[in-house]
N, C-alpha and C positions, 0 to 999 in steps of 0.2 A: 820444267822445274817450278814448283810452287815457292815464289820468293817469301811469301808471308810467314813460312815456316822457318826461314833460314835465321841463323844465329848473327848478330852484328856484333864485330869486335868492340873490345873496350876503347874507348877514345884516350888516345896516348896524350901526355903532357903537350907535346909539340903540335898534335892536330887539334887539341882543345884551343891552344892560343891562337891558330890559324882561324878556326872558326868563331872565336869569340872576338877577334880583331875585326874581322869581316862584319859581323852582326853590330858591333858598336859603332864602328864606322859608318855604316848606312842607316841604322836606327836609333843610336843612342842606348840602346838595351845592353846592360853589362850582365853578362853570365858567369862572371869571374867567381860568384859564389854559388853558383847553380849549375855545376857541371853535369849533374845527373840529368836535370830538366833538358839541357841542351842534346845529350847524348840521347835521350829517349826520343826527342822531336826529330833529330837526325835520322836515327834508327827508323822510325815510322816511315818518313818520306823515301828511305834509300830501299826500303823492302818495296814501297809501292812502285819505283821505277826500276826495280831489279839491278841494283847495285849494292854492293858489299864491301866498299874502299871508300874511306874517308875523303882520300885526296881525289879520286876519280870524280866522286860526287862534287867536291869543290869545283874542280875543273869544268864539269857540266853546268854548274850554276854560273860560273864567272866568264867562260869562254864558249860553251857548247851551243847547239841549236836547240832553241828552247829553253835556253837558260833563264830568261826573264819571267816565262810562265811557271818554271820550276820553283823560283826565288819566291814568287807569290803564294805558291801551294807552301813552302816550307814556312813563309811567315805568318800564314793562317794557323798552321801547327803550332808554331811557337809563341803567338801573340794572343790567340785568341782564348780567354780563361772564361771562368765562370762570370755570367753577366746575367741581370734579370732586371724587371721592371721595378722601380721605385726602390733600387737596391740598397741605398743609404737613406733610411727613413728620416732620421734627424736632418739631413743636409737638404733633403726635399722639403721637409715642412719649413726649415728655414728660408729656402728660396721663395715657398710660397707666401711666407709671412713679409719677406724682402719686397717681392712684386706687389703686393696688396699695398703696402706702406709706400710704395714708389708711384704707383699708379693713381692713388687718392690725392696726390698732391696737386694743387692748383697750377703748377708750372710743368707737370709733367709731360715727356715728349708724347706725340701721337702715335709713335712707334715704338716696339719692344724688340730688340734685338739680342739674340741668345746664341752661345756657342757651345756646342758638346765638342771638346778637344780630340777624344779617342772615342769614338762612337760605337767601335765593335761591330755587333750586328743589329744596332738599332733600338735595343731597349731603352738605352738612357735618353736620346734625343725624344723618342716617342713619349718616354715618360714627362719629359720636360714640355712638351707639345700639349698634353692633357692638363698638366698643371696650370700652364699659362693660359689655355683656353678656358677652363674652371675659373680661373681669377678674373679674368677680364670679363667673361659674361656675368659673374657675380657682381661686377660694377656698372653693368649696363651695356657691354659689348661694344663700346665705341672706339678702341684700341686696335690698331694692326700689329700682330706679331710675326716674326720669322726666325727660323732657327737654321744655323749653320751646323752641319756634323760632318766631321773630317775624321780620317785614320789613314794608316799607311798601307792597309792591305785592301787591295780591290775585290777579293772574294768576299770579305766580309762587308764591304760597301753594297756589293750586289745583293747579298742577304738583306740588308737594312734597308735598300730601297724596295725590295720586294714586299716587306711588311707583313711577312705571314709566319705564324709561331705556332707550335703546338701547344695543345691544352697544358700540359705541365708548366710551360713557360708563362702562361698567364694565370696561374692559379692564385697568386698573391694580389691579384687586382680585384677591387670590390667589384660586385656583379652589377653594380648600376653603371660604373665606369665601363666595364668589359661591353654591356650592351650598347652603350653610347658610341664608344670609339672603334668597336671591332664588328666585323661581319664573319659570321660562322660558315665557313665554306670547306665540303670536303674533309671535315674532321680537323680543319685548322681554323685558327682566327686571324683574319686580316684586318689590317689599319683601314679605317674609312678612307676613302679618296681624298677628301676634303681636309683630312687632318695630314695624310702624307704628304699633300702639295704644300704644306707649311715648312717644309724641311728640305734644304737644300744640301745632299750628299756629295763631299768632294774628297778625292785623294789628297792628304796633305801629310809631309813629314815633320813631326813634333821638333826635329833639330835643324829644320830649315824654313821657318816661318817668315823669315825676313822679307821674302817676295811675295808672301800670301796677302791680298787685298781685303783683309778682314779688320775693322776697326771700329771704334765707338759701340762697343758692346755693353748691353746693359748687365748681362751675366755671362761669365765664362766659367764653365763646368769642366774641371779636369781632374778626375778622380782614377786612382788605382792605375796609373802608368808611370809616373815619376818616381815610385818607390823602386823601379829598375834601372835607374839611372844613377850614375855617380853624382856625388852631392854637388859638384862644381857645375855640372851640366843641368841638374834641377834647378839651381839659381838662375842659369843662363836662360833657360826656357820660361821660368817664372816672370823674368825681368820682360821678355818678349809679351807674354800674355797681360802682364800689368799695362803696358804701353797700349794695349788694343781696348782698355776700359773706357768708357765715359766717365766722366766725373761723377762720382757718386756710385760707380758700377761695382759688382760683386764678382769676386775670384772665388771659387770653390775648390778645395782640394779634398783628397784623402787623408783620412788620420794619420799622421806622422810624415806626411810628405813635405818637402820644402824646409825640413829642419834646419835652423840657422839662418833662413833667408831674411834679409832686410832690405826694403826697398823705401825711401822717403816718399814715393808717391802713393803708397797705400798705408792703411792702417788695420789691425786685426779687429777683426768683429766681435762685439760684445756678447758671444755666445759661447759658453765652453763645450757645447755638444757638437760643435762643426769646426773644422779647419777652414776658416773663410777671411777674406781679406775685402776692404772697402777703398775703392780709389779716392784719395783726397781731392777736393775740389781746388783747382788752382786759384 
């Protein structure tokens, strides 16, 4: 039987609640207002594994042999959305100016630490690495920088570590930057090794950051992930992220994320083009 052509039934209210609760409990992502997205993603994976029953698929993921691997496949289907290099141009330009101003200070640290919180397939942390490298070299190249890139999805992290991208995915990068930071191989563009080695890719769940040994960050970049969280959980995560900043460090969010969040340790950045916060020096 060709499962690809089999019709997946509608997700009932009780089945939706079961799946929604599991996903929110494990990832923080709420599909409460996105039932169709959840049904489409479940249907895609169910066809792949030859299953036409939501309850059976649920039991396979939670209790079945190979359930952990199938959970990873479902995560990739549901969480990997559109991403591209330098996706939010205003935010990256703000980060560039911020890094420049931070690095030219007489008391600037010798190291620069950046965290890409939900790095997906790597475009965001690689963009940040290119930006940091250009900024540092423009100032004489005397600073060390490192980037930590985290994501919940192992499959996405594997793609990110490989650092290989099709031609369409690098179209928006200036040719001079593309020539410098990529090698064209077999019809794809690969990040040069020395830049790739600046990034440490780590699996991490954004709702379980308490045990993660990441601290004293100059920049924490967290865009287009919290929008899928309930507001109370957004604020909880943002408190954790703010605690990982150095004094004067920068937290960058996506537009509209963190609405209503107030934390006495940070202040809003003085720029209306970005949703960003600066850690107040104690």
